[in-house]
Structure formats: structure tokens, C-alpha cells
N, C-alpha and C positions, 0 to 999 in steps of 0.2 A: 539732456539740460538743466539748467543750471532754473532753481526756481529766487522768484525778483526776491525775498527776503533775505538769500545769500548774496544778490550782487549788494544790496542797499547794505548788508554786512561789510563787503569789502568796501565799495566806497567811504563810510565811514572808517577802516581799518586804514586810509590813503593818508587823513592829517596826520595821523599819529605815528604813522615810518618815516613819511618827510621831516617832522621837528625830531625825533631821534635820531635821525641822520646829518641834519643840518647842530642840531647842537653834537655831535660826533666829534664834523670838522672843526672845534674851536681846541678840541683836546689835544690835538701834536702838531706841533711846529718845528720844522725840517731844520732850521737852524738853532735850535734849542737839543740837546744832550746827545748829537752825532760825534763829539768829540770830546775832552777830556779840557777843558784849559790851563794855562801852560801858568799861570800865576796871576796872581793877585795885585801885584807889583803897579808901580808909576812909572810914567814914561817922560821923556826931556830929550831935547831937541838940541843940542847945546857947542859949539866951537865948532860944528863941523864930524861930531861926534852926536850918535842917535842910542840915548839909554834908552832900553825896552825892560820892562814886568821886571824894576826891581824893588826891590823888601828884601828887610831882613828877619834871619834867622833865629830864634834867641831859648835856651828853656825856662826862662824867666826872665826880670828885673834885675838889673845890676849882675850878668850875667852873661857871657861873650855871646857875640852878635855875629854871625854869618849872613854877610851879604850873596844876595844871586838876583838874576838876569842875565842882561846880553848886552856889552856895550859894543856898537858898530862904529867904525871908522869910516866916513864917505868921502877923508882927504887923500890925496896920494904922499900925503908928507904921515908917519909915526906919530904919536902922539903918545903925552902923556897926562894920563887922566889926577885929578887927587880928591878924593872921598873924607871928608869931614864929619863928624861928628862932633859934639859938646868940648872933648877932652883928648882928642885923638882923629891921627890924618893916616891914611893909608893909601898908596900907588898905583899906578896899574897904566901901563904900558899898550898899548894898541896898534899894530904893526898897520903902516899905510894899506887900505882899503882891504883890512879884515877883521874880524871880530873876537873880541872873549871874553865867555862863556863863565857863568862865576859858580857853575854848578861843575866844572870841569877844573876850573885854577880859584882856591881857595882864598878868600877877601876875608879878613876875620876881625872886629872890632875887640879888645878887652875886656868891655862891658856894653852893655846895650842900658842907658838911664828907665827907658821908659816899657812899657810889660806889652805879654802879645796882647793884640787887639786895639795897642795904640798907633799912632802914627809919629813920625820925629822926622824934623828937616832936616836933611844932609848937607853941606853945604860943595858943591862944585868944582874945582878950578882946572882950567884948560888953558896953558900962555898964557899966565896973568889973566884971565875970563874969570870971574867970579859969577854963578850962579847957585841957585839951590833947585833942591827937589825934595816931595815929601813923599816918603816914604811908608808903607804899612810895617809892621812888627808881627808877626807871623812865630806858633810855635810845632812840637811836632803832632798839633791834633791833626792835621794832615796825613792822609798814609805820604804823597807824597813829596811831603817835605821832612817826612821825618829822617832820613838819611841826612838831611843836610844841617840837622839843629850842634850843637859842636857844645863838646863835652865842658863842663865846669871847669871853670879854673881851679887850681891848684892852691890850695890855702896856706898861709905863709905862719 
């Protein structure tokens, strides 16, 4: 049989246990940490195309920059997209109702005017329509981007 003293101790312990359990419930969010993010890139819906997770990977300012991300063509017509920075244009053909993933289809600017950590505007042109997408510039600091850092341009 329990003594009144042990019962009192038990009832004093209940609030502490309850508070501990309450505090632990806020430590884990099932939406966080259950998956690896694909990219930190920018999104744009434009002229029947969906640009997703678009960013540029480079080793440094004024070095080659590789575009990463995916472009979905939501139309029944093949499309040509032109991405341009301040001094260069790159063209990509996206088949009807298909997509192009730049991790498999390299698209590389000869130089990146901004350093890693900055953002830059790319002009988007599709069938004569022009738009803009502000994309982040990353380097190989994150392991998932390391394989995509383009090699430096050869010196002349």
C-alpha cells in the first residue's frame, strides 16, 4: 500500500511530465527533413512553359555558369525558348507536352557576371514574347550542385 507521501510526490511530478511532453511535440515537423530539396531556384509560368527551380551554378564571378532546372511545355506545339543574360543568348527546344531537365541537357553561359550567392535576371523569350526570371547563382558548396559546376574557361 502506498503512503500519502508517495502519492503526493506522484501528483507533483505530473505537471513536470506534462510540460516536458508538450515541449517535445514542437521539436519535429513532419514536413521538414523528410526529403531533400531539389533546388533553390526560381519558377516562372510563361507562354505555355513552366520553368521550375531555375538557377545558375558557377565556380565564381566571370566564370562559366551552368543553368539547372526543368522546363515543361504544357502545349501541343514544340517550343523554342531563349534564355539570355546581359551578353549571351542560349536556345533550348522543348518538345510538345514534354520537358527538358538541365541536369541531363547542359545549358552553359560562357561567363557569369555576378558571384555565387547573388541573383541575376535572365531574359526569357518564347515566340516573340519576352519575360524575365530572377535566378539565384550557386557554387559547388552544396554537394548536390558539385557535379554541375562547369570547368573554367581556358585562358587565351
